[in-house]
N, C-alpha and C positions, 0 to 999 in steps of 0.2 A: 917615726914617720914609718907608716907600711911600706911594702916590697914595691906595689904599684907606685907609690910617691917616690922612691929612690930610682925605679926606671924609665921613669915619665919621659926622658929625654931621648930615649930609644926606645921608644914605644912601639911594637908591632902588633898587625892583628890575631900573631900567635900568645901575644900575652895577655889579649882582649879573651881568646879561648882560654886560655886558661885562667885567667881572673873572674869569670863566670862560669866554666867548665860545662858549656853548651856542646861541644863535643862528648863530653862524658853523659850527659843527661839527654841529649836530643834524638838520640837513638836512631840518628840518618834523618830525622824530619826537620831539624833546626839546624843552621850553621850561619857563619860570617861571611858574607862577602867582599871582595875589595875596598869597596866604598865602605866598610864599616859598620853596614846593614844587616841588620837580621835578616835572613832569606829561610825559605818554608820549601819543601821538595814533599807535598803531602803523599808521595808514593814509598818516600823512605828508601827510594832506589838512586843510585848515582845515573845521573843523565835522565831521570825522570824530569816533567816541568817544574818549575820552583817561580817563585816570586818573593820580590822585599815586603817586608812588612813595611815600609816606609812608602812604596808604592800603592798599598792596600791603602794606608792612612789616607794619601792623596784621593785616590779615586772617593771612598765611601764619605770625605767631606765634600766633594764637589756633587755627590749625591743627596747632601744637606744631611747627614749623620755628625752627631757631637760625641766626645767623647765622655764618659768609658763606654767602651764598647765591646762588648763577647764576640770571637770570632770562632766557627765553625768549620774547620776543613773538612769536606765530605770525605775528599782521598784519603785523609789519615785516617778515618772509621773502617773504610773498603780493607786499608793495608792491615791493621791491627785485627780484623776478624779472619783475614786472608793466613796473616802471618800464623794464629793460634791453631789455626784447622790445619796449616801446612806442616806445622811443626810435630801436630800428632799423627798425621799422614805419615811423616819419614819416620817417626817412631817405629809406628806399628808394621810399617814396612822392614825397617832394620831386626826387629825382631820376630820378624815373621808372627806377628799376633795376628790371630782369625778373628777376632772383634772388630768393630770399627770404634768410631768416635763421632760424638755430637756434642757441638758447642751452646750451651744457652746463657741467654744474656738476662741479668737480672734488672728489674724494672727500676729498682727502690736506687740504683747508681746515679741514674739520670733519667726521669720521667716525660723529660721534655717531648714534645709532639716530633716534632723534626728528627730528635735523636732515634725514638723507636720506628717512624718511618723508614730510615735511612737503613736502621739494623735489619728490618725484617726485608727491605730490597736488596742489600748489597747480602745480606747473610741467606739468601734464598739458594744460592750457588752453593751454597757448603752445607743445608739443611740446619744452620744455626736458628736455634729456638728463641725462647722468651721464658724467664722466669718472676712466676708473682706471687708476691707475698700477703695482698688484700685483694678487697673486692674490687676497688676503683683499677687496680693493674690487673685483675685478670679480664675485666670488661674492655679495657684499652688491648691486651693482648688479642684478646678473643679477634677484634677488630682489625688488625693489622698482620696476624699469621698465616697467611695463607700458602701453607705450603704442609700437606700431608705427612711429610716425610722428618720435618722438624718436630722438636718435642715442647710442648708447652707444661712447664713443672710447677705445681701448688703447694709452695710452702706456706707456713703461718696456720694459726688458729681459722677455722672454717665453721661459719655457721650453715643453716638449710639452704639460703639463697646463696653463697657460693658455693656449695656443692652441687644445687642444680644448677649454677651455671657453666660448673666443669664439667659436667655428664653430659649436657646439652650440647658443648663443645667435643664431645668425643662422636655424639650422634650425627655433628655437622663434620664429620672426618680431621677435626684437629687432634693430635696426639697428646692429649692430655692425661698427665699421672698427678695424682693425688698423693701427697707426702705426709703420713702419719707423722704427728708432731706429739700426742696425748693418747692415751691409749683410748679415754673417752670417744676422740674420734672415728674408731672402726664401728660401732653401733651405728651412730649417726651417718656414717656414708652407706653403709650396707642399707641402711631403710630406706633412703633416699634414692639408692640404685632401683630398687626391688619397685618401687613406688612408679619410676619413671621406666622402667623395662630398661636399664644401660647397665653393662657390666663394667663397672669399673677398673682402671690399673692401678696399682699401690704400690707406694714405697715406704719404707721406714728411715725416720732422722735418727741414727743411733748416734748416743752422748756418749764421743770416745772418752777413754783415762788419759790419752795421749793430749797433751796440748801445746799450743805455740808460743810465740813472743811476739813483743811490738806492741803499738798501742792497743790492738784490739785482742790480745790475748785471753781475755776472759771470755770470748766469744765461742771457744772450746774447752773441751774437758769438762771433769765431773760437775764442775759448777755452771756449766751453760745453763743456760734459760730456756734452750729449745733443746727438743728431743728425747729419747728414751732411753734409759740405762738398761744393762742387760737384763736383767729381771722383767722390766716393763716389755723389751723385745719380744722376750718369749713366751709373756702375757698374752700380746697381740697375735703371735704365731697359734698360740692356743686358740684364741676368740674366733679367729678365721677359720680354724679347723671345725670349731662346733658349728660355725654356719656355711660348712663345705665352699669356703671362700677363699682356701688357701692360694687357689690357683691366680688369683688376682693378685698375688705379692710377687711382684719382678722386680723392683729395685731398693737399692740400699742407699741412703744418702748420707753424708755427714758434711760438718762444717767446722774445720778447726781455726776459722777468724781470718779476718781482712787485712791484706798488706800483710802477709808473713815474710820474713823477710830471712829465713836461716831454712834451707832445704832440708837439713837432717831434719827438723820438726815434721816439715810434710811428709819424708817417708817415715816414718816412725809412725805417723796417722795412717797412712795408707796402707802399708802392712798390717796392722791392727783392723781396719774397716774389711781389707780382704778376708782379715780370720770369719769374721762375723757373716761376710757375705756366704763363705762356704759354708758356714753350721747352718745359715739358713737354708742354703741349697739341699745339704743333707736331713734336714726336717722336713721337704717335699716340695717346698715352695719353689717353683718353676724361674729361677732367677736368671734375669738377663742383663741387668744393666746394673753399675756401679756408679754413683755419681759421688765425684770429689770436691762438691762444692766450690766456693769460693778461695780466695786468698793468694791468688797468683798477685806476686807484687809488681810494683813500678819503681825504676829506679829514681827517684825525684832527685838525690844529690849526686848522682854521678860516682860515686863511690866505690860499688860494686861489693858492698861488704854486707854484715846483719847487722848494720844499724836500722834504727825505725821507720827512715825515710829511704831506705835503698834494698837490696837485695843480693846474696852471694850467689846467686845462681842465673841461668839466662832462659829464654822461655824453650829453646831447644832443650836444656838440660833437664828443664822442667817436665817436661813430654817424656825424654826417654827415660828418666827414673819412673815416673809412674805407669808408664807401660811394661818395663823391666820388671817391677816389684808385684804388680798385677798378674802378669803371666806366670814369674815364679808361684806365688802362693797358690792360683788355680790350677796350674798344671800339676802342684804337689795334690791335690786335693783330687785331681783326673776329674775336674768340670770343664765346661766347652768356655772360652773366652767371653767375658763379657763385653757390651757395649759400653765404654768409657764415655761420662759425660762430667764436663765441668762448668762451673757456673762464675767463669771469671768476668767481672764486672768492670773494677777497677782497670786492671790490663787492658780490656777493649777501650773505653772512653776517655782514661786522662787525658793522651797526647791530644784528643781532640781539640780541644778548646784553650783558647787563649784568648784572658782580658789585657785590653790597652788601655793605658789612662795616662793624660798630661799630669807631668808637675804644674801646681798653680803659682808656688813661692818657695822659698827657701829661709829657712831660719840659721844663719852661721854662727858657728862659735868662734869668734874672734873676740879682740883686745883692739881699744881705740888705736895703740900705736905703741910706742916707746914705754919703759917701766914707767908709771906716776910718780911723780913727787909728791913727797910728804911734809906739812906744815911742821915748823919747828915747836909749835906747842902740841902736837899729837901724843896721843896714848901711846906710853913704852911698849905696848904689843903690835901696834902699826909699824913702829920703826922698826921692833923684830922680824916681821912677816916682810919688811920693805928689803930688810938684810937678805934676808932667808933668799929673796928673788934673784940679787945681785950676786949671790956666791954658790951658784947653782955649778957643780962639774960632772963629769962623767963618775967621780967617783963618791958623791955623796947627794946620788939621785932618791935615794930611797930615805933619806936622813931630811932633805928638803922637801919631799912629797909629805912624811910626817910632823914635821914643823908646822908646816903652811896649813896644814887641817887644823892642828892646835891652835894656831894664830887667829885663824880666820872665825873658828867655834869660838874661842874667848871675847872676842871684838863682837860678836852678835849677841853672849852673854849680856855685854856691858850696853850694847845699845836697847836691849829689853829691860834693863832697870836704868835706863835713862841715863847713863854714865858718859854716853859719847853721841854726837850727833849722826844725823843721816848722812852728811855729807863724809864724814869720815869714815861710816860703814859704806859708803859707795866706795871711796879712794881702796879701802882694803878688800872688796870685793874684786875690785878691777885687778890689785897688786895679785890676788888669788890665783884669777884665771893666766893673769901673764907666767906666774910660777908654773900651773901645771901645763900650759903649753911650752913652754921650754925644757920642762922636765920630758914632755912628749916627744920633744924635736932631739933632745940627745939620746933617748933610749932607742931612736932608729940606726943609732951606729953599735948599739950593743948588740954581740951575738947573743946573750941571754940575758933579758931584761928582768929585774926582781920582781918577784912572783905579785908583792903589794901591788905591782902598777899595772898588773896585767888588765885590768878595768877602765884605764886610764882613756883608751882608744875610744872605748863607747861613752865614757862621760864626756868627752870632748866633740863627738861627733855631731855633724849638722843636721837639721829635721827639715827632709823635702815634704811639704804637702800635696799629696798626691788627692788628683779627683777621683775618687772611689770611697767606697764603705768598704769595711773589713769584714764586718760582718754580713753583708750580704753580697759578695761576691768572692770571697776564700776566708770564711768562717772557721775552717778547719784549722787556718794559721794562728788563729786568736783562741778558740777553744781547746785544743790539744797540744800545739805547737808543732803543726804538722809543717813540713817544710817544704816551699814550693820554690823552682827557678824563678828567679827576678831579676830583669836585668834591662839595660838603656836598649830599644831596637834600635838604634843610631849611634854616631859618634864614635864608633866604636876602633875608629884609624886614628883616635886622638886619645893620649893617655887621661884615667878620670884623676883628678887632683884634689877629691874630697872623699872624708868618710863620711856616711849619713846612715840615718833610720827613715824609715818612711811613715808618717804620720797620715790619715785619711782625714777626711770634712766631717766626719761626727763630732759631737764635742763630748765625747767619751775616752778618758786615759789609757783602755783599752783597744782603743781604735788605732793601733799601729802595729809597723811589722817591725821587730828588732832582731830577727835570727835569722841570719842568712846561711846558703852553702857557701862552703869554704873548701879549699883541697883537703884540708886534713881535719877538721871539725866543723863546729857552726860558729859562723862568725856574728859578733854583735851588732856591725855595721857592714855596709855595701858601698863599695867604689863607685863613684859618680862625677859628675861633669860639672862645673860651675854652669850656671843658666847663661842663657845670650840673650840680650835686649831684642824682642820682637820675633823671637824663635822658641816653637814649641819643644820642649822635653818630654819624651815620652816614653814609658817604661812598659815591660811587657811581665804579665803574671803566668806562666804557663804550667801546662799540666793539672789544670784545674777543670778538666772535663768531670772527673768521678766526683758526683756527693754534693760539690760546691753549691751549684745552681737551686738545690732541692732545700738544702740545709740553711739558704741563706734567709737572714730574716730583716725585718723592719726598721732597726735601728734607728732613731733619730727620722722613720716614715722616708730612708731612703729607698727607692723600691729597683724593679729590676732594671738592668742597663738597657741600652742598645743591644740588638745581637742581628748579625748580618752572618750568614751562610756563604764558603767558597769552594768555588772547585774549578777546575778545568774541562771544558769542553773536549769534543771528539776531535778537535783540529788545534789541541793546547792551548787554546785562546781562554784566557781569564773570564769567571762569569761569576755574578754576584745573585745570592738569590735568597729565599726565605729570610727577607727582611722585617724583623721585626724592631718596633716602637719599644722602648723602655718605657717605665711606668711614668703618668705626669702628677704632679703631686694632687690633683683631684682623684686619681686613682687610689694614691695610697691612703688619701683621708677617708675614700671609701671602704677601704678595706679594714679599717677602726671605728666604721660604723659611722662616720658624718657623711651628712648629704650635701653635696655642693650648692646647690638651689638654695638650701638654708643657710648655708654661711653667707654667700651671697647676697640673700635678703636681710640677715643680721644686720652684715656690715653697710649694706646701703641704707637703713635705717640708722646707723650710726653717724653715718655722713651727714646724712639729713639732717639730724640734729645740730651737728657740727655748723652746718648753714643757716639754721637757723638762730644759735646762739650768735654768729657771725663770726666765728674762727675760722672757715673758709666760704669761698665764694661759689657760686654754683659750677662757674666753669673750673677752678678747684676739683671738687667734688666729681665732676667728669672725668677729671685724668686719673685721678684716686681710684675710681671703681674702675676703670679702663686697666691701671696698671695691677690691681687686684684679682680681675678677671683673665687676665694675661699669666699672672702667676698660676693660677689654677691650672693654666693648662700647658704650663710650662715643663721641661724637664726636672726632676728631683736633685740632678747634681748640678754643679757649677756650668752655665754655659757662655760661652765667648760672647763678646760685646755686639759683634757683626751677625750672632746667629738668628 
C-alpha cells in the first residue's frame, strides 16, 4: 500500500501538495486552494490575480468548448520575460558590469502565432528579440519584431533568399544579425551584401569542446552538428580580413544544448566561450556581443537537482554566474564588457500552456471477491497456487510471489498443450491476481519491501483512459521520456485511493503515460481518485508550452486540440480571447491528402447501391449520410453526448 493510501483517513491539502509536488514545480504560478482545486496566478506573485482551473473549465464549456483544451496564460508569458530580464539586470548592477543584456526568443520552441505576437508585444518593454533558424521563421519574425533596439538573430543554414531577407530587414531598421554556421556562408553573405548595398552584422557560432548533460547533451561539444571548430573560426577571420569585412564580425555565439540541468557545465562553457571572444577581439574584430545560446532549464519535477527533468540552479543564480564569468575573463583581457545575449526558449514559454483533458473510463485492477475455490479434480498445480494464496504472511512475501508466478506460468503451458480447460485456467488467473493483491497489501506494512517486489505496484495499477493523444499534445513524454507535471485539477481535498497510469485514445500501445513526478524518484504510477457517476474527472498536464505543439503529430489522425487564451484585464476581471477551434475530422483528412467532398461522394454512392439492393431504405440512407457528414465536421477527440 502506498503512502497516500495509508494516510487517506487524515488527508490534508498539504498532503495533496506533497503528493503532486505542485509547490515545487509550480514556480509561484500554480497552487491548490482551500476547495481542493488547482489555481493559477499568472503573475507568479503573492496577491496577484488568480483563478481556479475548475472555474475556467465551467466558463469555457458554457461557451461551447469541449475537452481536451490547451490553455495559454498571457500573464505567465509576460512574467517569464520580465523575470529573465530582471535577473540579468540585477546581476549586471551587482557586479558593476558595464555592458547590457538582450534576451532573444527562439521561434522554434513554439512557433504559434499567438505566442510570437504576445512575445513581441510584452518583450518590447525589455527590447526582447527573436531568433530564427529557417526562412519561414525569419519571415514571421520580420513581421512581428517592431523594435529597432531588439535583436533578430539568424541561425541555421542560409540560402540567397534567406540572406536577402535578413539584409532587407536591416535596411528597414530591424537589428538583424547573421550567425555564420559554416565557412562557406561567409562568401555568400558578402556577395549578397555587395549586390544589395547593405552592410551585414555577423556572428560566429563556435563549436566548444565543453559539453553539457541531459537529454540534449549532443547539441554541444565537439560532436555538435552546428558551428565552427577553432581552425574554422580562424579560417573565417582570415576570409573576412581578405575581403576587408572583419569590421562586420561583432558577435560570438555558442549553444551547449537544451534543458541543461547542471550549472557547472554552463559555467565551463561560458568560460571557454569568453576566451574565444577575447581571441577574436585581439585579432582585430570589433567584438561587442556574446550570445550564450539556449539551455536555461525548467524544473519540471521540482527536485532542484541535476536530473534530466530539473536543474540545480535558479534563474538568478544563472544570471549572476554568467555575468561574473564574462566580466572576469574580459577584464583580464582588458576589453570592454560585451552585450550579453541569451536565447532562452524553454524557460520563457514552458509554464505558459496547460493541457486539460477528462478521463473517459477506468480499467480497474481488481478481483471478483474472495479467494476462488478450486474443483476437487483440478490439476495439482492449481491446488498448489491456491495453497500459496492462502498461506501468505509478512515473512514469506517474496517466496509466495515467486511461487505464484511459477505455478501460473506452468498452468499456461498446460493450457497451450490442451491438458487443462479454459475454465480452470481462468480460475488460476483469478487466484494469481488475488495473490498479488494480498502481497501488495502486506508490502505496505513493511519498512523495506523485497527488491523483487518493487515493480508490483506498477503491475497492479489501474488504467485511466484520458481524452487526449500523447503523440499530438505531449510527444516528448513518449519520444524521450520527458517528465511533465500531471495531476487532477480538483478533488484535491479528498485522498486519492487508486494508483493508475494514463492511456490515451489512440490505438497504440505507446499511447500512455507511465512515468510521473515523485518526491525522490520517477514513479510508475500516479495517485488518482475513484470516478464519480455523472461527474467529470479532469487532469492537467502542466509546463507543456515548449516544443509540444510543434512536435505533435497526427497519430491515428487526432489533430490539434481546442485552444483558449486567458488573461486578466486592467480591472482584474478574467477575459477569454484568441479562441481557436481544434481540428475537425475533415481538417486532418485533408492534411493527409483526402478530399472530404470526394469522400462524401464515394460514401453516397455506396449508400445508394445499398438502397438499390434493398439493404437499407431511402430514409435510412438520409440518416446515415447525415451522420457521416456530421462526423466530418466533428472534433477528432471524444465529444460529450450533448455536444
